[in-house]
N, CA and C atoms as a LAMMPS dump frame, in Angstrom:
ITEM: TIMESTEP
0
ITEM: NUMBER OF ATOMS
210
ITEM: BOX BOUNDS ff ff ff
-5.0000000000000000e+02 5.0000000000000000e+02
-5.0000000000000000e+02 5.0000000000000000e+02
-5.0000000000000000e+02 5.0000000000000000e+02
ITEM: ATOMS id mol type element x y z
1 1 1 N -266.531 5.336 372.484
2 1 2 C -267.341 6.088 373.127
3 1 3 C -268.654 4.023 374.077
4 2 1 N -268.251 4.687 375.423
5 2 2 C -269.117 3.745 376.284
6 2 3 C -270.806 3.379 376.068
7 3 1 N -271.116 2.291 375.848
8 3 2 C -272.884 2.287 375.983
9 3 3 C -273.307 3.311 376.755
10 4 1 N -273.074 3.991 377.936
11 4 2 C -273.866 4.229 378.667
12 4 3 C -273.808 6.344 377.875
13 5 1 N -272.449 6.432 377.255
14 5 2 C -272.508 7.645 376.913
15 5 3 C -272.799 7.653 375.254
16 6 1 N -272.963 6.471 374.801
17 6 2 C -273.594 6.279 373.515
18 6 3 C -275.355 6.573 373.599
19 7 1 N -275.828 5.816 375.028
20 7 2 C -277.337 6.148 375.469
21 7 3 C -277.403 7.424 375.556
22 8 1 N -276.852 8.175 376.511
23 8 2 C -277.008 9.383 376.77
24 8 3 C -277.306 10.616 375.33
25 9 1 N -276.102 10.478 374.689
26 9 2 C -276.341 11.098 373.664
27 9 3 C -277.519 11.063 372.407
28 10 1 N -277.698 9.393 372.577
29 10 2 C -279.176 9.065 371.595
30 10 3 C -280.218 9.898 372.153
31 11 1 N -280.428 9.95 373.385
32 11 2 C -281.686 10.453 374.423
33 11 3 C -281.393 11.812 374.174
34 12 1 N -280.391 12.249 374.099
35 12 2 C -280.097 13.875 373.608
36 12 3 C -280.438 14.184 373.074
37 13 1 N -280.248 13.87 371.6
38 13 2 C -280.227 14.138 370.23
39 13 3 C -282.204 13.772 369.899
40 14 1 N -282.832 12.988 370.676
41 14 2 C -283.993 12.354 370.71
42 14 3 C -284.63 13.947 371.293
43 15 1 N -284.188 14.426 372.715
44 15 2 C -284.999 14.98 372.874
45 15 3 C -284.959 16.582 372.07
46 16 1 N -284.014 16.701 371.482
47 16 2 C -283.438 17.8 370.703
48 16 3 C -284.124 17.813 369.408
49 17 1 N -284.761 16.65 368.609
50 17 2 C -285.016 16.347 367.47
51 17 3 C -286.701 16.74 368.001
52 18 1 N -287.116 15.984 368.892
53 18 2 C -288.247 16.144 369.466
54 18 3 C -288.813 17.83 369.466
55 19 1 N -288.211 18.414 370.415
56 19 2 C -288.147 20.275 370.492
57 19 3 C -288.071 20.935 369.025
58 20 1 N -286.958 20.269 368.188
59 20 2 C -287.346 20.823 366.982
60 20 3 C -288.498 20.415 365.807
61 21 1 N -289.184 19.276 366.609
62 21 2 C -290.349 19.383 365.549
63 21 3 C -291.507 20.029 366.151
64 22 1 N -291.699 20.472 367.161
65 22 2 C -292.726 21.058 368.246
66 22 3 C -292.425 22.615 367.4
67 23 1 N -291.258 22.551 367.136
68 23 2 C -291.263 24.392 366.827
69 23 3 C -291.009 24.483 365.59
70 24 1 N -290.944 23.465 364.702
71 24 2 C -291.455 22.97 363.659
72 24 3 C -290.624 24.249 362.357
73 25 1 N -288.57 23.204 362.731
74 25 2 C -288.516 23.949 362.671
75 25 3 C -287.47 23.384 360.842
76 26 1 N -288.365 21.959 360.644
77 26 2 C -287.977 21.379 359.454
78 26 3 C -286.626 20.835 359.406
79 27 1 N -285.702 20.857 360.604
80 27 2 C -284.611 20.321 360.21
81 27 3 C -284.762 18.742 360.395
82 28 1 N -284.204 17.724 359.78
83 28 2 C -284.147 16.263 359.745
84 28 3 C -282.943 16.175 361.481
85 29 1 N -283.53 15.142 361.587
86 29 2 C -282.256 14.354 362.45
87 29 3 C -281.018 14.186 361.917
88 30 1 N -280.514 14.334 361.253
89 30 2 C -279.35 14.264 360.466
90 30 3 C -278.524 15.595 360.647
91 31 1 N -279.132 16.653 360.444
92 31 2 C -278.857 17.979 359.993
93 31 3 C -278.738 18.478 361.44
94 32 1 N -280.211 18.469 362.338
95 32 2 C -279.542 18.741 363.841
96 32 3 C -278.448 18.019 364.345
97 33 1 N -277.882 16.679 364.267
98 33 2 C -277.375 15.781 365.123
99 33 3 C -275.76 17.116 364.213
100 34 1 N -275.397 17.386 363.161
101 34 2 C -274.985 18.152 362.854
102 34 3 C -274.4 19.464 363.388
103 35 1 N -275.795 20.119 363.436
104 35 2 C -275.68 20.903 364.017
105 35 3 C -275.059 21.17 365.402
106 36 1 N -275.815 20.846 366.038
107 36 2 C -275.3 19.945 367.851
108 36 3 C -274.137 19.818 367.61
109 37 1 N -273.216 19.244 366.512
110 37 2 C -271.976 18.682 367.038
111 37 3 C -271.247 19.78 366.524
112 38 1 N -271.437 20.42 365.657
113 38 2 C -270.707 22.061 365.511
114 38 3 C -270.781 23.004 366.708
115 39 1 N -271.899 23.169 367.248
116 39 2 C -272.065 23.982 368.218
117 39 3 C -271.191 23.264 369.623
118 40 1 N -270.721 22.292 369.566
119 40 2 C -270.299 21.477 370.518
120 40 3 C -268.687 21.733 370.236
121 41 1 N -268.457 21.808 369.023
122 41 2 C -267.086 22.625 368.6
123 41 3 C -267.042 24.251 368.767
124 42 1 N -267.726 24.51 369.307
125 42 2 C -267.485 26.078 369.481
126 42 3 C -268.145 26.968 368.873
127 43 1 N -268.568 26.435 367.497
128 43 2 C -269.675 27.187 367.151
129 43 3 C -270.771 27.798 367.386
130 44 1 N -270.48 29.455 366.805
131 44 2 C -271.831 30.396 367.143
132 44 3 C -273.273 29.673 367.083
133 45 1 N -273.903 29.079 367.942
134 45 2 C -275.324 28.786 367.642
135 45 3 C -275.83 29.619 366.937
136 46 1 N -275.751 31.158 367.129
137 46 2 C -276.925 31.548 366.253
138 46 3 C -276.407 32.126 364.992
139 47 1 N -274.931 32.214 364.756
140 47 2 C -274.158 32.259 363.288
141 47 3 C -275.061 31.14 362.531
142 48 1 N -274.792 29.942 363.24
143 48 2 C -275.069 28.759 362.743
144 48 3 C -276.991 28.957 361.967
145 49 1 N -277.558 29.586 362.736
146 49 2 C -278.777 29.474 362.584
147 49 3 C -278.907 30.575 361.523
148 50 1 N -278.336 31.447 361.633
149 50 2 C -278.388 32.522 360.418
150 50 3 C -278.32 32.092 359.17
151 51 1 N -276.78 30.722 358.965
152 51 2 C -276.765 29.98 357.929
153 51 3 C -277.915 28.892 357.352
154 52 1 N -278.167 28.862 358.409
155 52 2 C -279.598 27.903 358.136
156 52 3 C -280.421 28.535 356.826
157 53 1 N -280.715 29.343 357.847
158 53 2 C -282.116 30.531 357.48
159 53 3 C -281.27 31.077 355.644
160 54 1 N -280.333 31.723 355.854
161 54 2 C -279.884 32.13 354.623
162 54 3 C -280.191 31.074 353.709
163 55 1 N -279.556 29.795 353.582
164 55 2 C -279.333 28.348 352.662
165 55 3 C -280.889 28.266 352.322
166 56 1 N -281.72 28.289 353.564
167 56 2 C -283.627 27.965 352.991
168 56 3 C -283.925 29.083 352.168
169 57 1 N -283.06 30.066 352.023
170 57 2 C -283.598 31.448 350.998
171 57 3 C -283.069 30.693 349.724
172 58 1 N -282.217 30.468 349.333
173 58 2 C -281.3 29.912 347.871
174 58 3 C -281.867 29.448 347.283
175 59 1 N -282.22 29.614 346.054
176 59 2 C -282.793 28.611 345.23
177 59 3 C -281.942 27.068 344.798
178 60 1 N -282.979 26.197 344.763
179 60 2 C -281.77 25.212 344.867
180 60 3 C -281.166 25.25 343.668
181 61 1 N -279.759 24.887 343.611
182 61 2 C -279.545 24.421 342.199
183 61 3 C -279.748 23.914 340.983
184 62 1 N -280.363 23.051 340.936
185 62 2 C -281.238 22.663 340.161
186 62 3 C -282.326 23.137 339.665
187 63 1 N -282.86 24.271 340.443
188 63 2 C -284.108 25.317 339.89
189 63 3 C -283.585 26.162 338.697
190 64 1 N -281.896 26.543 339.19
191 64 2 C -281.236 27.752 338.725
192 64 3 C -280.857 27.173 336.862
193 65 1 N -280.26 26.269 337.261
194 65 2 C -279.341 25.447 335.868
195 65 3 C -280.457 26.094 335.023
196 66 1 N -280.116 25.967 333.743
197 66 2 C -280.841 26.483 332.563
198 66 3 C -280.844 25.053 331.608
199 67 1 N -281.783 24.901 331.254
200 67 2 C -282.227 23.444 330.209
201 67 3 C -282.258 23.93 329
202 68 1 N -281.746 22.706 328.042
203 68 2 C -281.562 23.353 326.557
204 68 3 C -283.386 22.731 326.502
205 69 1 N -283.137 23.503 325.311
206 69 2 C -284.997 23.437 324.326
207 69 3 C -284.785 22.034 323.792
208 70 1 N -285.882 21.752 323.687
209 70 2 C -286.011 20.249 323.393
210 70 3 C -286.572 19.913 321.993
């Protein structure tokens, strides 16, 4: 990627991340960049949003693993 394209991509991600923070999405910069890349590949943004919402509803794996009594 040429330097100008890299700069434009970085500025676009910065803007999207700023908007994400204003909207209080809770997405970090890395996750947001992955979601944007998936949209660029043609995945449906609404479907991705539904997946993110569903994953946030599920308990974390560490909270569902029973622990042995001590």
